[in-house]
Each structure stands twice: as C-alpha cells, then as structure tokens.
C-alpha positions in Angstrom: -64.2 2.7 28.8 -68.0 2.3 29.3 -70.3 3.7 26.6 -73.4 2.5 28.5 -76.3 3.1 26.0 -74.4 2.1 23.0 -75.7 2.8 19.5 -74.5 1.1 16.4 -74.5 3.1 13.1 -74.2 1.7 9.6 -73.6 3.6 6.3 -74.1 1.8 3.0 -72.8 3.0 -0.3 -73.8 1.3 -3.6 -72.9 2.4 -7.1 -75.9 4.0 -8.8 -77.9 4.3 -5.5 -78.2 6.8 -2.8 -76.3 6.2 0.4 -78.4 4.6 3.2 -78.1 5.0 7.0 -79.2 2.5 9.7 -79.0 2.9 13.4 -80.0 0.9 16.4 -79.4 0.7 20.2 -77.4 -2.2 21.2 -79.5 -4.7 23.3 -77.0 -4.7 26.2 -77.9 -5.3 29.8 -77.8 -1.6 30.5 -80.2 -0.9 27.6 -82.6 -3.6 28.8 -82.6 -2.4 32.4 -83.2 1.2 31.2 -86.2 0.2 29.1 -87.6 -1.9 31.9 -87.3 1.0 34.4 -88.2 3.7 31.8 -85.3 5.8 33.1 -81.5 5.8 33.1 -80.3 3.2 35.6 -77.2 3.1 37.8 -74.2 2.0 35.9 -70.4 2.0 36.1 -68.7 4.5 33.9 -65.8 6.9 33.6 -67.1 9.8 35.7 -69.6 10.6 38.5 -73.3 10.0 38.3 -75.5 13.0 38.5 -77.3 13.0 40.8 -75.0 10.9 42.9 -76.1 7.3 43.6 -77.7 6.5 46.9 -76.2 3.9 49.2 -78.9 1.4 48.2 -78.3 2.1 44.5 -74.6 1.5 44.9 -75.2 -1.8 46.7 -77.5 -2.9 44.0 -75.0 -1.9 41.3 -72.2 -4.0 42.9 -74.2 -7.0 44.1 -77.1 -7.3 41.6 -75.9 -5.8 38.3 -72.1 -6.4 38.5 -72.3 -9.7 36.6 -74.4 -8.1 33.8 -72.0 -5.4 32.8 -71.3 -5.3 29.0 -68.9 -2.4 28.9 -69.3 -2.0 25.2 -67.0 0.2 23.2 -68.6 -0.1 19.7 -65.5 -1.7 18.3 -67.2 -3.7 15.6 -65.4 -6.9 14.7 -66.6 -10.0 12.9 -65.6 -12.9 15.2 -67.8 -15.5 13.4 -69.9 -15.6 10.2 -73.2 -14.8 11.8 -72.9 -11.0 11.7 -71.0 -8.0 13.1 -69.7 -8.5 16.7 -69.7 -5.6 19.2 -66.7 -6.3 21.4 -66.1 -5.0 24.9 -63.6 -4.7 27.7 -65.4 -7.5 29.6 -65.2 -10.8 27.7 -68.9 -10.5 26.7 -69.9 -9.9 23.0 -73.1 -9.1 21.2 -73.7 -10.2 17.5 -76.0 -8.1 15.4 -77.2 -8.5 11.8 -74.7 -6.9 9.5 -77.3 -5.1 7.5 -80.3 -4.5 9.8 -78.3 -4.2 13.0 -81.0 -6.4 14.7 -79.9 -8.3 17.8 -78.7 -11.9 17.2 -77.0 -13.3 20.3 -75.0 -12.4 23.4 -72.2 -14.7 24.5 -68.7 -15.1 25.9 -66.2 -17.1 23.9 -65.5 -20.6 25.3 -62.0 -20.9 26.7 -60.1 -24.2 26.3 -57.8 -23.9 29.3 -59.8 -22.2 32.2 -59.4 -24.1 35.5 -62.2 -24.7 38.0 -60.7 -22.3 40.5 -59.8 -19.5 38.0 -61.9 -16.5 37.0 -61.8 -14.5 33.7 -62.1 -10.8 33.9 -61.1 -8.1 31.5 -60.2 -8.3 27.7 -59.1 -5.7 25.2 -62.2 -4.2 23.5 -60.1 -3.7 20.3 -59.4 -7.2 18.9 -56.6 -7.7 16.3 -56.9 -10.0 13.3 -54.2 -12.4 12.3 -52.8 -11.2 8.9 -53.3 -14.5 7.0 -55.6 -16.9 8.9 -58.1 -14.2 9.8 -58.4 -15.5 13.4 -59.1 -12.8 16.0 -56.4 -12.2 18.6 -57.1 -11.1 22.2 -56.4 -11.8 25.8 -58.3 -12.5 29.0 -57.0 -11.5 32.4 -57.2 -14.8 34.4 -57.1 -14.7 38.2 -56.7 -17.8 40.4 -59.3 -17.5 43.2 -57.5 -20.2 45.3 -54.1 -18.5 45.2 -52.6 -21.5 43.5 -53.7 -24.1 46.0 -55.5 -26.2 43.4 -55.1 -24.3 40.1 -51.3 -24.3 40.3 -51.2 -20.6 39.4 -50.4 -18.3 42.3 -50.5 -15.1 40.3 -52.9 -13.4 37.8 -51.8 -13.6 34.2 -52.7 -12.3 30.8 -53.8 -15.3 28.8 -53.5 -14.9 25.0 -55.9 -16.5 22.6 -56.7 -17.1 19.0 -60.5 -16.8 18.5 -62.2 -18.7 15.7 -65.5 -20.3 14.9 -66.1 -24.0 15.2 -68.4 -26.2 13.1 -71.3 -25.5 15.4 -71.0 -21.8 14.8 -69.6 -21.2 18.3 -66.8 -18.8 18.9 -64.0 -20.5 20.8 -60.8 -19.1 22.3 -57.7 -21.4 21.8 -55.0 -20.7 24.3 -51.6 -19.5 23.0 -49.6 -18.5 26.0 -49.6 -16.6 29.3 -47.9 -13.5 30.6 -47.9 -13.6 34.4 -48.1 -10.4 36.5 -45.1 -9.8 38.7 -47.6 -9.1 41.5 -51.3 -9.0 42.0 -51.3 -5.2 42.2 -49.5 -4.8 38.8 -52.6 -4.9 36.8 -52.3 -2.7 33.7 -55.1 -1.3 31.5 -54.5 -3.0 28.1 -57.1 -1.6 25.7 -55.7 -3.0 22.5 -52.9 -5.2 21.3 -51.1 -6.2 18.1 -50.5 -9.3 16.1 -48.1 -10.2 13.3 -47.7 -13.5 11.3 -45.9 -15.3 14.1 -46.3 -13.2 17.3 -48.7 -11.4 19.6 -47.6 -8.1 21.1 -49.1 -7.2 24.4 -48.5 -3.5 25.3 -48.6 -2.8 29.0 -48.4 0.9 29.4 -48.1 2.9 32.6 -51.8 3.0 33.3 -52.5 0.7 36.3 -55.6 -0.1 38.3 -56.3 0.4 42.0 -59.7 0.1 43.6 -61.1 3.4 44.9 -64.7 3.5 43.7 -67.3 0.8 42.7 -69.0 3.2 40.4 -66.7 5.9 39.0 -64.1 3.9 37.1 -62.0 7.0 36.4 -60.9 6.9 40.1 -59.5 3.4 39.6 -57.2 4.1 36.7 -53.9 5.8 37.6 -50.9 6.9 35.6 -47.6 5.9 37.2 -44.9 8.4 36.3 -42.3 5.9 37.5 -44.1 2.8 36.3 -42.3 1.4 33.3 -44.0 0.4 30.0 -43.6 -3.3 29.1 -44.1 -4.8 25.7 -44.5 -8.6 25.8 -43.9 -10.5 22.6 -45.6 -13.9 22.6 -44.9 -16.6 20.0 -48.0 -17.9 18.3 -46.2 -21.2 17.7 -45.2 -22.3 21.2 -46.4 -19.6 23.6 -43.0 -18.5 24.8 -42.6 -14.8 25.5 -40.0 -12.1 25.9 -40.5 -8.8 27.7 -39.0 -5.4 26.7 -39.0 -2.5 29.2 -39.3 1.2 28.3 -40.0 4.5 30.0 -43.3 5.6 31.4 -45.9 6.2 28.7 -49.6 6.4 28.2 -51.6 5.2 25.2 -54.8 3.4 24.3 -55.6 3.1 20.6 -54.3 2.5 17.1 -51.6 -0.1 17.5 -49.9 -1.2 14.3 -47.4 -4.1 14.2 -45.7 -6.1 11.4 -42.7 -8.3 10.7 -39.7 -7.5 8.4 -36.2 -8.7 7.8 -33.2 -6.4 8.1 -30.1 -6.3 5.9 -28.5 -9.1 8.0 -31.5 -11.4 7.4 -32.7 -11.0 11.1 -36.4 -10.9 11.8 -37.6 -7.6 13.3 -41.0 -6.8 14.8 -42.0 -3.2 14.1 -44.5 -1.5 16.4 -46.2 1.8 15.8 -48.2 3.1 18.7 -48.8 6.9 19.3 -48.3 7.8 23.0 -49.1 10.5 25.4 -46.4 11.6 27.8 -45.1 14.7 29.6 
C-alpha cells in the first residue's frame, strides 16, 4: 500500500534508434524528509520498522507527518495534460514531466460537493478511465466529522467522481453519486474500481479496516471470512446505485468491466476480477 521512496521509470522505444531509459525518485513528502535528514525517516508502511520506532518518533509520525503522507503506488495515470500523474491511496497526486520525469506539481483534485464538516480520506490508487470521454473515474471516502448534525450525513460514504481538467488546467472531481456505509466500522479496502460507458463498479471485497497500529498498516487490514463481498453499480447519469452481495473474497488489482446486450436485448455489465480465497 505504501511504497515510500517511490521511483518512476520510463522506457522509450523509437524506430531506428536505441531504446532509452530514464529514472527519478518521486519528490514525495517522504523523499523530501529523507533528503533533509540524510537518513530514512519514520513512515507508515505495510510491515514493522527496523529498528522499531521510539515513542517520540511514533508521536511525531502521527502528529507532525500524518498530513503529509503521499502513499504513492506508482500507478501512472494522466489526469490532465501537463504530464504523467502518480496516483496514490490518499487523494494526493504528483505530476511529473512525461519525458524527463522532473517534478511539476503536487495537488489534490478539487471536489464540488464537499461540505464544511466533512473530511476526505482514502481513494483508489488505480484510477479507471471512461471508455469514450477519457475522464478519470475514482472515489473518495468522505466522513462527516459532525455525525450529521450540520452536514446532514450521519454515516461515512464512498463518493464517486469523474475527474477532468478545467480551462485553468486544474484537475476537478465532479460528483456522480454516493454509496453509504452501513456502519462506521464497515470500511473496506477498495484498491481499484471499474467503469463502463454508463456505470461505475465499486468492488467492496472482504478486506476491512480496524485500527491497531499507527505505523504498521498491515495490522489494520483484516480479512473477514464471514464478511460478504459487495459490488455496487452506480449510474453515471443520475448517481443511483444497486448493490449485489457475494461470498467472502479477497482481491486488489486488475479489474476489467464492460457492457454488452444479451439475446433478449437486456443490458449486462460484465466484471472480470481475479480473486484469492480459501
């Protein structure tokens, strides 16, 4: 989930020329802190730190560095026209020059429906692109900090968005629809999602989150053997959604989805997602 010191690689192949290779560290907050300290710095990742963090280092990680986490996965995606975008689980992105890999900018896409008392948290690091418009599709987990007192939303929800670039060159997230959680403790790890011509498919597998460690994220991700898998199909037209429940499965990557019509003329959505199970 966290690659920490992320490195972007680029291979270029041109007819009649030798292949070229370019590589550069991503100028993430973890990279910048590492260079400033001239040593590896405390960071959240899937596993234990060696040597273990001291109490003071853990406090600094949670209080001082928590808002600076990039959580990059090196899932290169072009959100705008400025360059290649390095996406992440947190809704923070870094653009680099497509050829030189030099740093361009770091940002979070503007959301058109976020309330004053709501907080955005995690996104899928693997965006999906709409098959015809080219808009990028993703979600943000939105949590009401006031428990619905002012926001009107009492429960967290997955908010689905179409990402596109405006005239000013800014990446904006246009709200499509929301999939509310049944309860605050039913937060699933959604690493990728799917998009067809008319729908978004949000796969909620049986990986759920519970807080056990502020540093070792692997202790916070659990597989529920009796936790059902839920696929939510959200309409790009009006935001309505339908949920389909399956057995307990685990999966993270490579989600393919498309539309087709059967012999009766009925629209079908086909999902292809390799799973791991017992």
